[in-house]
All heavy atoms as TSV, in Angstrom:
chain	resi	resn	atom	element	x	y	z
A	1	MET	N	N	-20.847	-10.306	11.824
A	1	MET	CA	C	-20.218	-10.757	10.676
A	1	MET	C	C	-20.131	-9.687	9.591
A	1	MET	O	O	-21.091	-9.071	9.355
A	1	MET	CB	C	-20.998	-12.003	10.127
A	1	MET	CG	C	-20.386	-12.617	8.853
A	1	MET	SD	S	-21.150	-14.157	8.470
A	1	MET	CE	C	-21.884	-13.772	6.970
A	2	THR	N	N	-19.002	-9.548	9.035
A	2	THR	CA	C	-18.794	-8.496	8.003
A	2	THR	C	C	-18.690	-9.182	6.666
A	2	THR	O	O	-18.026	-10.189	6.518
A	2	THR	CB	C	-17.476	-7.733	8.278
A	2	THR	OG1	O	-17.414	-7.301	9.644
A	2	THR	CG2	C	-17.409	-6.505	7.401
A	3	THR	N	N	-19.415	-8.644	5.714
A	3	THR	CA	C	-19.343	-9.137	4.313
A	3	THR	C	C	-19.099	-8.055	3.370
A	3	THR	O	O	-19.300	-6.886	3.593
A	3	THR	CB	C	-20.695	-9.869	3.992
A	3	THR	OG1	O	-21.748	-8.860	3.985
A	3	THR	CG2	C	-21.014	-10.985	4.854
A	4	THR	N	N	-18.578	-8.464	2.216
A	4	THR	CA	C	-18.447	-7.519	1.105
A	4	THR	C	C	-19.626	-7.673	0.176
A	4	THR	O	O	-19.752	-8.708	-0.436
A	4	THR	CB	C	-17.133	-7.817	0.353
A	4	THR	OG1	O	-16.090	-7.753	1.245
A	4	THR	CG2	C	-16.923	-6.782	-0.780
A	5	LEU	N	N	-20.428	-6.679	0.134
A	5	LEU	CA	C	-21.712	-6.722	-0.667
A	5	LEU	C	C	-21.261	-6.705	-2.146
A	5	LEU	O	O	-20.400	-5.991	-2.567
A	5	LEU	CB	C	-22.602	-5.625	-0.310
A	5	LEU	CG	C	-23.209	-5.665	1.095
A	5	LEU	CD1	C	-24.144	-4.461	1.374
A	5	LEU	CD2	C	-23.935	-6.975	1.360
A	6	GLY	N	N	-21.994	-7.502	-2.919
A	6	GLY	CA	C	-21.822	-7.452	-4.373
A	6	GLY	C	C	-20.909	-8.578	-4.903
A	6	GLY	O	O	-20.750	-8.690	-6.074
A	7	TRP	N	N	-20.444	-9.468	-4.037
A	7	TRP	CA	C	-19.481	-10.496	-4.547
A	7	TRP	C	C	-20.252	-11.484	-5.377
A	7	TRP	O	O	-19.604	-12.279	-6.106
A	7	TRP	CB	C	-18.713	-11.116	-3.424
A	7	TRP	CG	C	-19.422	-11.914	-2.453
A	7	TRP	CD1	C	-20.069	-11.491	-1.348
A	7	TRP	CD2	C	-19.586	-13.330	-2.492
A	7	TRP	NE1	N	-20.633	-12.584	-0.708
A	7	TRP	CE2	C	-20.386	-13.691	-1.355
A	7	TRP	CE3	C	-19.264	-14.329	-3.423
A	7	TRP	CZ2	C	-20.760	-15.014	-1.132
A	7	TRP	CZ3	C	-19.640	-15.621	-3.084
A	7	TRP	CH2	C	-20.423	-15.977	-1.977
A	8	LEU	N	N	-21.567	-11.545	-5.388
A	8	LEU	CA	C	-22.293	-12.513	-6.258
A	8	LEU	C	C	-22.799	-11.772	-7.523
A	8	LEU	O	O	-23.623	-12.377	-8.230
A	8	LEU	CB	C	-23.462	-13.083	-5.499
A	8	LEU	CG	C	-23.156	-14.064	-4.435
A	8	LEU	CD1	C	-24.377	-14.564	-3.721
A	8	LEU	CD2	C	-22.412	-15.282	-5.022
A	9	GLY	N	N	-22.440	-10.576	-7.751
A	9	GLY	CA	C	-22.868	-9.820	-8.915
A	9	GLY	C	C	-22.641	-10.611	-10.175
A	9	GLY	O	O	-21.566	-11.253	-10.373
A	10	GLY	N	N	-23.626	-10.623	-11.051
A	10	GLY	CA	C	-23.501	-11.408	-12.355
A	10	GLY	C	C	-23.959	-12.788	-12.172
A	10	GLY	O	O	-24.153	-13.465	-13.169
A	11	SER	N	N	-24.268	-13.278	-10.966
A	11	SER	CA	C	-24.805	-14.607	-10.785
A	11	SER	C	C	-26.333	-14.619	-10.737
A	11	SER	O	O	-26.899	-13.616	-10.316
A	11	SER	CB	C	-24.315	-15.171	-9.406
A	11	SER	OG	O	-22.900	-15.237	-9.325
A	12	THR	N	N	-26.920	-15.700	-11.098
A	12	THR	CA	C	-28.299	-15.865	-10.974
A	12	THR	C	C	-28.552	-17.059	-10.112
A	12	THR	O	O	-27.974	-18.146	-10.328
A	12	THR	CB	C	-29.012	-16.123	-12.383
A	12	THR	OG1	O	-28.739	-14.969	-13.170
A	12	THR	CG2	C	-30.503	-16.256	-12.214
A	13	VAL	N	N	-29.460	-16.939	-9.139
A	13	VAL	CA	C	-29.691	-18.024	-8.202
A	13	VAL	C	C	-31.195	-18.306	-8.167
A	13	VAL	O	O	-32.012	-17.433	-8.411
A	13	VAL	CB	C	-29.237	-17.766	-6.771
A	13	VAL	CG1	C	-27.753	-17.583	-6.680
A	13	VAL	CG2	C	-29.882	-16.513	-6.222
A	14	VAL	N	N	-31.590	-19.523	-7.914
A	14	VAL	CA	C	-32.965	-19.927	-7.724
A	14	VAL	C	C	-33.164	-20.315	-6.256
A	14	VAL	O	O	-32.404	-21.103	-5.697
A	14	VAL	CB	C	-33.340	-21.192	-8.619
A	14	VAL	CG1	C	-34.715	-21.698	-8.342
A	14	VAL	CG2	C	-33.127	-20.825	-10.055
A	15	VAL	N	N	-34.182	-19.743	-5.712
A	15	VAL	CA	C	-34.543	-20.035	-4.271
A	15	VAL	C	C	-35.953	-20.573	-4.243
A	15	VAL	O	O	-36.873	-19.855	-4.680
A	15	VAL	CB	C	-34.429	-18.748	-3.375
A	15	VAL	CG1	C	-34.758	-19.106	-1.974
A	15	VAL	CG2	C	-33.014	-18.159	-3.432
A	16	THR	N	N	-36.048	-21.854	-3.805
A	16	THR	CA	C	-37.390	-22.397	-3.677
A	16	THR	C	C	-37.864	-22.055	-2.285
A	16	THR	O	O	-37.137	-21.908	-1.336
A	16	THR	CB	C	-37.374	-23.950	-3.924
A	16	THR	OG1	O	-36.487	-24.529	-2.942
A	16	THR	CG2	C	-36.916	-24.309	-5.270
A	17	GLY	N	N	-39.251	-21.995	-2.170
A	17	GLY	CA	C	-39.848	-21.647	-0.855
A	17	GLY	C	C	-39.467	-20.243	-0.508
A	17	GLY	O	O	-39.326	-19.894	0.687
A	18	ALA	N	N	-39.371	-19.346	-1.433
A	18	ALA	CA	C	-38.909	-17.994	-1.262
A	18	ALA	C	C	-39.922	-17.061	-0.670
A	18	ALA	O	O	-39.560	-15.874	-0.419
A	18	ALA	CB	C	-38.320	-17.422	-2.543
A	19	SER	N	N	-41.127	-17.450	-0.466
A	19	SER	CA	C	-42.165	-16.511	-0.005
A	19	SER	C	C	-42.201	-16.301	1.471
A	19	SER	O	O	-42.761	-15.425	2.025
A	19	SER	CB	C	-43.528	-17.001	-0.512
A	19	SER	OG	O	-43.870	-18.249	0.064
A	20	ARG	N	N	-41.505	-17.228	2.241
A	20	ARG	CA	C	-41.495	-17.056	3.706
A	20	ARG	C	C	-40.419	-17.888	4.426
A	20	ARG	O	O	-39.692	-18.655	3.729
A	20	ARG	CB	C	-42.878	-17.537	4.262
A	20	ARG	CG	C	-43.161	-18.929	4.096
A	20	ARG	CD	C	-44.488	-19.328	4.703
A	20	ARG	NE	N	-44.626	-20.822	4.507
A	20	ARG	CZ	C	-45.752	-21.370	4.170
A	20	ARG	NH1	N	-46.831	-20.653	4.043
A	20	ARG	NH2	N	-45.824	-22.623	4.064
A	21	GLY	N	N	-40.280	-17.663	5.634
A	21	GLY	CA	C	-39.257	-18.386	6.438
A	21	GLY	C	C	-37.868	-18.324	5.949
A	21	GLY	O	O	-37.336	-17.264	5.546
A	22	ILE	N	N	-37.167	-19.433	6.012
A	22	ILE	CA	C	-35.743	-19.564	5.652
A	22	ILE	C	C	-35.506	-19.209	4.220
A	22	ILE	O	O	-34.585	-18.433	3.895
A	22	ILE	CB	C	-35.158	-20.919	5.954
A	22	ILE	CG1	C	-35.177	-21.138	7.476
A	22	ILE	CG2	C	-33.810	-21.069	5.476
A	22	ILE	CD1	C	-34.905	-22.560	7.895
A	23	GLY	N	N	-36.413	-19.635	3.321
A	23	GLY	CA	C	-36.262	-19.378	1.883
A	23	GLY	C	C	-36.251	-17.858	1.637
A	23	GLY	O	O	-35.565	-17.309	0.800
A	24	ARG	N	N	-37.201	-17.173	2.341
A	24	ARG	CA	C	-37.371	-15.724	2.148
A	24	ARG	C	C	-36.057	-15.009	2.608
A	24	ARG	O	O	-35.524	-14.143	1.918
A	24	ARG	CB	C	-38.538	-15.201	2.966
A	24	ARG	CG	C	-38.717	-13.707	2.976
A	24	ARG	CD	C	-39.909	-13.236	3.812
A	24	ARG	NE	N	-39.945	-11.830	3.914
A	24	ARG	CZ	C	-39.249	-11.131	4.820
A	24	ARG	NH1	N	-38.420	-11.744	5.658
A	24	ARG	NH2	N	-39.365	-9.751	4.844
A	25	GLN	N	N	-35.546	-15.373	3.758
A	25	GLN	CA	C	-34.275	-14.783	4.282
A	25	GLN	C	C	-33.124	-15.052	3.337
A	25	GLN	O	O	-32.263	-14.162	3.132
A	25	GLN	CB	C	-34.010	-15.265	5.686
A	25	GLN	CG	C	-35.005	-14.813	6.780
A	25	GLN	CD	C	-35.168	-13.317	6.802
A	25	GLN	OE1	O	-34.129	-12.583	6.799
A	25	GLN	NE2	N	-36.343	-12.801	6.860
A	26	ILE	N	N	-33.030	-16.285	2.868
A	26	ILE	CA	C	-31.958	-16.597	1.949
A	26	ILE	C	C	-32.002	-15.741	0.650
A	26	ILE	O	O	-31.008	-15.181	0.172
A	26	ILE	CB	C	-31.926	-18.067	1.544
A	26	ILE	CG1	C	-31.532	-18.858	2.789
A	26	ILE	CG2	C	-31.040	-18.414	0.411
A	26	ILE	CD1	C	-31.700	-20.406	2.691
A	27	ALA	N	N	-33.247	-15.596	0.119
A	27	ALA	CA	C	-33.424	-14.824	-1.088
A	27	ALA	C	C	-33.040	-13.355	-0.891
A	27	ALA	O	O	-32.333	-12.724	-1.732
A	27	ALA	CB	C	-34.923	-14.901	-1.549
A	28	ILE	N	N	-33.464	-12.764	0.184
A	28	ILE	CA	C	-33.124	-11.416	0.558
A	28	ILE	C	C	-31.629	-11.238	0.670
A	28	ILE	O	O	-31.049	-10.291	0.180
A	28	ILE	CB	C	-33.891	-10.934	1.801
A	28	ILE	CG1	C	-35.392	-10.810	1.488
A	28	ILE	CG2	C	-33.373	-9.619	2.326
A	28	ILE	CD1	C	-36.280	-10.657	2.720
A	29	ARG	N	N	-30.937	-12.099	1.380
A	29	ARG	CA	C	-29.519	-12.068	1.552
A	29	ARG	C	C	-28.795	-12.205	0.227
A	29	ARG	O	O	-27.870	-11.434	-0.051
A	29	ARG	CB	C	-29.100	-13.159	2.505
A	29	ARG	CG	C	-27.597	-13.094	2.890
A	29	ARG	CD	C	-27.340	-11.770	3.633
A	29	ARG	NE	N	-25.871	-11.821	3.998
A	29	ARG	CZ	C	-25.170	-10.753	4.062
A	29	ARG	NH1	N	-25.681	-9.577	3.931
A	29	ARG	NH2	N	-23.902	-10.900	4.389
A	30	LEU	N	N	-29.204	-13.153	-0.614
A	30	LEU	CA	C	-28.537	-13.340	-1.853
A	30	LEU	C	C	-28.691	-12.090	-2.751
A	30	LEU	O	O	-27.777	-11.700	-3.480
A	30	LEU	CB	C	-29.012	-14.627	-2.545
A	30	LEU	CG	C	-28.622	-15.882	-1.946
A	30	LEU	CD1	C	-29.361	-17.061	-2.547
A	30	LEU	CD2	C	-27.108	-16.126	-2.037
A	31	GLY	N	N	-29.856	-11.484	-2.722
A	31	GLY	CA	C	-30.119	-10.274	-3.440
A	31	GLY	C	C	-29.235	-9.121	-2.999
A	31	GLY	O	O	-28.664	-8.381	-3.745
A	32	ALA	N	N	-28.996	-9.099	-1.645
A	32	ALA	CA	C	-28.133	-8.038	-1.055
A	32	ALA	C	C	-26.652	-8.279	-1.498
A	32	ALA	O	O	-25.840	-7.343	-1.538
A	32	ALA	CB	C	-28.274	-8.027	0.437
A	33	LEU	N	N	-26.344	-9.482	-1.706
A	33	LEU	CA	C	-24.934	-9.812	-2.138
A	33	LEU	C	C	-24.743	-9.662	-3.622
A	33	LEU	O	O	-23.647	-9.985	-4.153
A	33	LEU	CB	C	-24.597	-11.244	-1.688
A	33	LEU	CG	C	-24.428	-11.481	-0.170
A	33	LEU	CD1	C	-24.301	-12.953	0.110
A	33	LEU	CD2	C	-23.273	-10.678	0.332
A	34	GLY	N	N	-25.790	-9.227	-4.345
A	34	GLY	CA	C	-25.580	-8.887	-5.759
A	34	GLY	C	C	-26.180	-9.885	-6.734
A	34	GLY	O	O	-26.068	-9.582	-7.908
A	35	ALA	N	N	-26.669	-11.008	-6.312
A	35	ALA	CA	C	-27.176	-12.039	-7.214
A	35	ALA	C	C	-28.521	-11.568	-7.718
A	35	ALA	O	O	-29.350	-10.907	-7.068
A	35	ALA	CB	C	-27.311	-13.323	-6.523
A	36	ASP	N	N	-28.890	-11.947	-9.004
A	36	ASP	CA	C	-30.253	-11.882	-9.486
A	36	ASP	C	C	-30.890	-13.101	-8.874
A	36	ASP	O	O	-30.401	-14.216	-8.990
A	36	ASP	CB	C	-30.283	-12.013	-11.037
A	36	ASP	CG	C	-29.686	-10.756	-11.670
A	36	ASP	OD1	O	-29.484	-9.721	-10.988
A	36	ASP	OD2	O	-29.434	-10.794	-12.892
A	37	VAL	N	N	-32.113	-12.893	-8.303
A	37	VAL	CA	C	-32.734	-13.989	-7.588
A	37	VAL	C	C	-34.103	-14.391	-8.268
A	37	VAL	O	O	-34.980	-13.537	-8.389
A	37	VAL	CB	C	-33.023	-13.562	-6.078
A	37	VAL	CG1	C	-33.548	-14.713	-5.293
A	37	VAL	CG2	C	-31.782	-12.992	-5.498
A	38	ALA	N	N	-34.195	-15.657	-8.656
A	38	ALA	CA	C	-35.433	-16.185	-9.134
A	38	ALA	C	C	-36.130	-16.789	-7.990
A	38	ALA	O	O	-35.636	-17.683	-7.245
A	38	ALA	CB	C	-35.129	-17.305	-10.164
A	39	LEU	N	N	-37.238	-16.188	-7.631
A	39	LEU	CA	C	-38.001	-16.552	-6.430
A	39	LEU	C	C	-39.083	-17.557	-6.860
A	39	LEU	O	O	-39.967	-17.274	-7.652
A	39	LEU	CB	C	-38.726	-15.357	-5.838
A	39	LEU	CG	C	-37.807	-14.133	-5.457
A	39	LEU	CD1	C	-38.690	-12.959	-5.219
A	39	LEU	CD2	C	-36.935	-14.490	-4.400
A	40	TRP	N	N	-39.079	-18.773	-6.266
A	40	TRP	CA	C	-40.031	-19.826	-6.568
A	40	TRP	C	C	-40.832	-20.119	-5.307
A	40	TRP	O	O	-40.288	-20.401	-4.252
A	40	TRP	CB	C	-39.380	-21.100	-6.961
A	40	TRP	CG	C	-38.706	-21.065	-8.310
A	40	TRP	CD1	C	-38.528	-19.979	-9.125
A	40	TRP	CD2	C	-38.152	-22.205	-9.010
A	40	TRP	NE1	N	-37.865	-20.432	-10.247
A	40	TRP	CE2	C	-37.643	-21.724	-10.190
A	40	TRP	CE3	C	-38.045	-23.541	-8.686
A	40	TRP	CZ2	C	-37.013	-22.572	-11.140
A	40	TRP	CZ3	C	-37.454	-24.420	-9.567
A	40	TRP	CH2	C	-36.956	-23.951	-10.780
A	41	ALA	N	N	-42.163	-20.087	-5.380
A	41	ALA	CA	C	-43.041	-20.447	-4.309
A	41	ALA	C	C	-44.489	-20.598	-4.790
A	41	ALA	O	O	-44.814	-20.250	-5.937
A	41	ALA	CB	C	-42.928	-19.491	-3.137
A	42	ARG	N	N	-45.373	-20.983	-3.881
A	42	ARG	CA	C	-46.745	-21.214	-4.211
A	42	ARG	C	C	-47.678	-20.002	-3.916
A	42	ARG	O	O	-48.793	-19.908	-4.316
A	42	ARG	CB	C	-47.353	-22.435	-3.497
A	42	ARG	CG	C	-46.681	-23.748	-3.970
A	42	ARG	CD	C	-47.225	-24.878	-3.220
A	42	ARG	NE	N	-46.926	-24.776	-1.803
A	42	ARG	CZ	C	-47.421	-25.557	-0.875
A	42	ARG	NH1	N	-48.287	-26.444	-1.187
A	42	ARG	NH2	N	-47.065	-25.386	0.421
A	43	ASP	N	N	-47.126	-19.062	-3.043
A	43	ASP	CA	C	-47.936	-17.932	-2.621
A	43	ASP	C	C	-47.537	-16.686	-3.496
A	43	ASP	O	O	-46.517	-16.102	-3.163
A	43	ASP	CB	C	-47.688	-17.698	-1.159
A	43	ASP	CG	C	-48.556	-16.602	-0.560
A	43	ASP	OD1	O	-49.070	-15.763	-1.344
A	43	ASP	OD2	O	-48.689	-16.496	0.718
A	44	GLY	N	N	-48.316	-16.384	-4.444
A	44	GLY	CA	C	-47.996	-15.282	-5.374
A	44	GLY	C	C	-47.903	-13.922	-4.714
A	44	GLY	O	O	-47.029	-13.100	-5.045
A	45	ASN	N	N	-48.799	-13.660	-3.733
A	45	ASN	CA	C	-48.808	-12.322	-3.094
A	45	ASN	C	C	-47.560	-12.160	-2.236
A	45	ASN	O	O	-46.899	-11.108	-2.269
A	45	ASN	CB	C	-50.070	-12.158	-2.283
A	45	ASN	CG	C	-51.305	-12.072	-3.017
A	45	ASN	OD1	O	-51.244	-11.531	-4.143
A	45	ASN	ND2	N	-52.393	-12.535	-2.541
A	46	ALA	N	N	-47.150	-13.226	-1.551
A	46	ALA	CA	C	-45.964	-13.124	-0.740
A	46	ALA	C	C	-44.741	-13.016	-1.549
A	46	ALA	O	O	-43.797	-12.326	-1.229
A	46	ALA	CB	C	-45.825	-14.378	0.203
A	47	LEU	N	N	-44.770	-13.710	-2.729
A	47	LEU	CA	C	-43.565	-13.644	-3.714
A	47	LEU	C	C	-43.418	-12.183	-4.133
A	47	LEU	O	O	-42.304	-11.719	-4.240
A	47	LEU	CB	C	-43.774	-14.515	-4.879
A	47	LEU	CG	C	-43.444	-15.942	-4.737
A	47	LEU	CD1	C	-43.805	-16.721	-6.048
A	47	LEU	CD2	C	-42.005	-16.122	-4.473
A	48	GLN	N	N	-44.545	-11.461	-4.434
A	48	GLN	CA	C	-44.466	-10.103	-4.904
A	48	GLN	C	C	-43.845	-9.197	-3.800
A	48	GLN	O	O	-43.076	-8.331	-4.117
A	48	GLN	CB	C	-45.833	-9.586	-5.319
A	48	GLN	CG	C	-46.308	-10.294	-6.537
A	48	GLN	CD	C	-45.454	-10.091	-7.754
A	48	GLN	OE1	O	-44.859	-9.006	-7.943
A	48	GLN	NE2	N	-45.450	-11.047	-8.651
A	49	ARG	N	N	-44.244	-9.507	-2.579
A	49	ARG	CA	C	-43.678	-8.674	-1.424
A	49	ARG	C	C	-42.174	-8.877	-1.261
A	49	ARG	O	O	-41.442	-7.972	-1.106
A	49	ARG	CB	C	-44.422	-8.942	-0.186
A	49	ARG	CG	C	-45.822	-8.487	-0.115
A	49	ARG	CD	C	-46.461	-8.583	1.283
A	49	ARG	NE	N	-46.624	-9.951	1.702
A	49	ARG	CZ	C	-47.701	-10.683	1.515
A	49	ARG	NH1	N	-48.748	-10.240	0.805
A	49	ARG	NH2	N	-47.781	-11.901	1.924
A	50	VAL	N	N	-41.719	-10.143	-1.389
A	50	VAL	CA	C	-40.304	-10.440	-1.276
A	50	VAL	C	C	-39.543	-9.804	-2.451
A	50	VAL	O	O	-38.502	-9.153	-2.270
A	50	VAL	CB	C	-40.037	-11.974	-1.223
A	50	VAL	CG1	C	-38.578	-12.289	-1.226
A	50	VAL	CG2	C	-40.699	-12.572	0.026
A	51	ALA	N	N	-40.084	-9.901	-3.618
A	51	ALA	CA	C	-39.429	-9.269	-4.783
A	51	ALA	C	C	-39.345	-7.821	-4.664
A	51	ALA	O	O	-38.299	-7.184	-4.971
A	51	ALA	CB	C	-40.247	-9.609	-6.100
A	52	ALA	N	N	-40.426	-7.163	-4.115
A	52	ALA	CA	C	-40.323	-5.693	-3.905
A	52	ALA	C	C	-39.349	-5.304	-2.864
A	52	ALA	O	O	-38.682	-4.299	-2.970
A	52	ALA	CB	C	-41.747	-5.240	-3.463
A	53	GLU	N	N	-39.207	-6.135	-1.814
A	53	GLU	CA	C	-38.197	-5.819	-0.742
A	53	GLU	C	C	-36.784	-5.946	-1.338
A	53	GLU	O	O	-35.943	-5.123	-1.005
A	53	GLU	CB	C	-38.435	-6.897	0.412
A	53	GLU	CG	C	-37.617	-6.566	1.579
A	53	GLU	CD	C	-37.901	-7.449	2.799
A	53	GLU	OE1	O	-38.986	-8.169	2.788
A	53	GLU	OE2	O	-37.145	-7.442	3.707
A	54	ILE	N	N	-36.506	-6.952	-2.164
A	54	ILE	CA	C	-35.242	-7.018	-2.734
A	54	ILE	C	C	-34.974	-5.907	-3.678
A	54	ILE	O	O	-33.889	-5.321	-3.628
A	54	ILE	CB	C	-35.108	-8.425	-3.505
A	54	ILE	CG1	C	-35.133	-9.579	-2.502
A	54	ILE	CG2	C	-33.813	-8.478	-4.387
A	54	ILE	CD1	C	-35.247	-10.957	-3.080
A	55	ALA	N	N	-35.912	-5.565	-4.507
A	55	ALA	CA	C	-35.803	-4.431	-5.414
A	55	ALA	C	C	-35.522	-3.123	-4.637
A	55	ALA	O	O	-34.791	-2.230	-5.083
A	55	ALA	CB	C	-37.064	-4.321	-6.304
A	56	ALA	N	N	-36.239	-2.898	-3.562
A	56	ALA	CA	C	-36.137	-1.675	-2.779
A	56	ALA	C	C	-34.717	-1.550	-2.208
A	56	ALA	O	O	-34.215	-0.393	-1.964
A	56	ALA	CB	C	-37.117	-1.690	-1.635
A	57	ALA	N	N	-34.023	-2.713	-2.021
A	57	ALA	CA	C	-32.663	-2.687	-1.490
A	57	ALA	C	C	-31.659	-2.583	-2.600
A	57	ALA	O	O	-30.455	-2.687	-2.356
A	57	ALA	CB	C	-32.452	-3.931	-0.641
A	58	GLY	N	N	-32.140	-2.466	-3.876
A	58	GLY	CA	C	-31.246	-2.344	-4.984
A	58	GLY	C	C	-30.923	-3.617	-5.742
A	58	GLY	O	O	-30.161	-3.581	-6.657
A	59	GLY	N	N	-31.573	-4.702	-5.359
A	59	GLY	CA	C	-31.360	-5.997	-6.017
A	59	GLY	C	C	-32.393	-6.263	-7.151
A	59	GLY	O	O	-33.262	-5.444	-7.362
A	60	ARG	N	N	-32.220	-7.399	-7.797
A	60	ARG	CA	C	-33.128	-7.790	-8.855
A	60	ARG	C	C	-33.728	-9.153	-8.510
A	60	ARG	O	O	-32.941	-10.075	-8.205
A	60	ARG	CB	C	-32.501	-7.834	-10.192
A	60	ARG	CG	C	-32.046	-6.461	-10.716
A	60	ARG	CD	C	-31.690	-6.446	-12.087
A	60	ARG	NE	N	-30.448	-7.268	-12.347
A	60	ARG	CZ	C	-29.802	-7.246	-13.405
A	60	ARG	NH1	N	-30.136	-6.525	-14.459
A	60	ARG	NH2	N	-28.691	-8.033	-13.577
A	61	ALA	N	N	-35.073	-9.245	-8.520
A	61	ALA	CA	C	-35.786	-10.515	-8.212
A	61	ALA	C	C	-36.826	-10.760	-9.204
A	61	ALA	O	O	-37.455	-9.826	-9.736
A	61	ALA	CB	C	-36.349	-10.382	-6.762
A	62	TYR	N	N	-36.991	-12.019	-9.547
A	62	TYR	CA	C	-38.005	-12.463	-10.522
A	62	TYR	C	C	-38.855	-13.522	-9.894
A	62	TYR	O	O	-38.405	-14.698	-9.725
A	62	TYR	CB	C	-37.216	-12.990	-11.750
A	62	TYR	CG	C	-36.214	-11.979	-12.283
A	62	TYR	CD1	C	-34.882	-12.060	-11.848
A	62	TYR	CD2	C	-36.608	-11.024	-13.152
A	62	TYR	CE1	C	-33.940	-11.164	-12.353
A	62	TYR	CE2	C	-35.705	-10.103	-13.663
A	62	TYR	CZ	C	-34.388	-10.214	-13.251
A	62	TYR	OH	O	-33.463	-9.250	-13.659
A	63	PRO	N	N	-40.117	-13.188	-9.536
A	63	PRO	CA	C	-40.950	-14.145	-8.846
A	63	PRO	C	C	-41.605	-15.082	-9.869
A	63	PRO	O	O	-42.106	-14.641	-10.937
A	63	PRO	CB	C	-42.043	-13.249	-8.195
A	63	PRO	CG	C	-42.025	-11.990	-8.988
A	63	PRO	CD	C	-40.645	-11.803	-9.569
A	64	TYR	N	N	-41.686	-16.406	-9.490
A	64	TYR	CA	C	-42.329	-17.368	-10.307
A	64	TYR	C	C	-43.241	-18.238	-9.355
A	64	TYR	O	O	-42.812	-18.769	-8.381
A	64	TYR	CB	C	-41.295	-18.326	-10.981
A	64	TYR	CG	C	-40.426	-17.705	-11.911
A	64	TYR	CD1	C	-39.168	-17.148	-11.531
A	64	TYR	CD2	C	-40.815	-17.515	-13.249
A	64	TYR	CE1	C	-38.359	-16.519	-12.495
A	64	TYR	CE2	C	-39.934	-16.848	-14.140
A	64	TYR	CZ	C	-38.724	-16.386	-13.786
A	64	TYR	OH	O	-37.890	-15.725	-14.650
A	65	LEU	N	N	-44.457	-18.319	-9.808
A	65	LEU	CA	C	-45.474	-19.147	-9.073
A	65	LEU	C	C	-45.279	-20.559	-9.480
A	65	LEU	O	O	-45.629	-20.949	-10.619
A	65	LEU	CB	C	-46.887	-18.562	-9.345
A	65	LEU	CG	C	-48.015	-19.135	-8.467
A	65	LEU	CD1	C	-47.756	-18.754	-7.031
A	65	LEU	CD2	C	-49.331	-18.574	-8.956
A	66	VAL	N	N	-44.740	-21.395	-8.598
A	66	VAL	CA	C	-44.515	-22.831	-8.874
A	66	VAL	C	C	-44.769	-23.652	-7.633
A	66	VAL	O	O	-44.760	-23.176	-6.484
A	66	VAL	CB	C	-43.018	-23.060	-9.369
A	66	VAL	CG1	C	-42.686	-22.300	-10.611
A	66	VAL	CG2	C	-42.060	-22.696	-8.242
A	67	ASP	N	N	-45.044	-24.932	-7.902
A	67	ASP	CA	C	-45.177	-25.907	-6.860
A	67	ASP	C	C	-44.140	-26.961	-7.125
A	67	ASP	O	O	-44.301	-27.782	-7.998
A	67	ASP	CB	C	-46.631	-26.477	-6.847
A	67	ASP	CG	C	-46.900	-27.448	-5.672
A	67	ASP	OD1	O	-45.990	-27.629	-4.862
A	67	ASP	OD2	O	-48.027	-27.876	-5.631
A	68	VAL	N	N	-43.072	-26.964	-6.389
A	68	VAL	CA	C	-41.920	-27.875	-6.582
A	68	VAL	C	C	-42.224	-29.197	-5.825
A	68	VAL	O	O	-42.537	-29.218	-4.656
A	68	VAL	CB	C	-40.651	-27.238	-6.145
A	68	VAL	CG1	C	-39.442	-28.206	-6.315
A	68	VAL	CG2	C	-40.319	-25.971	-6.936
């Protein structure tokens, strides 16, 4: 599948369950597409790792420790 990176630039998205599994993959993908990503999850250490991964790829992520 071919995508145009950056088409979500200027958007902010919230991803719950962002520390692992499907939530993690969605957060990383949305960050790669240019969105600022608010990461919500209960595992603070895992959130920091996901945020660092998004930042290393050039995206912006904001981790929040929450229990939804």
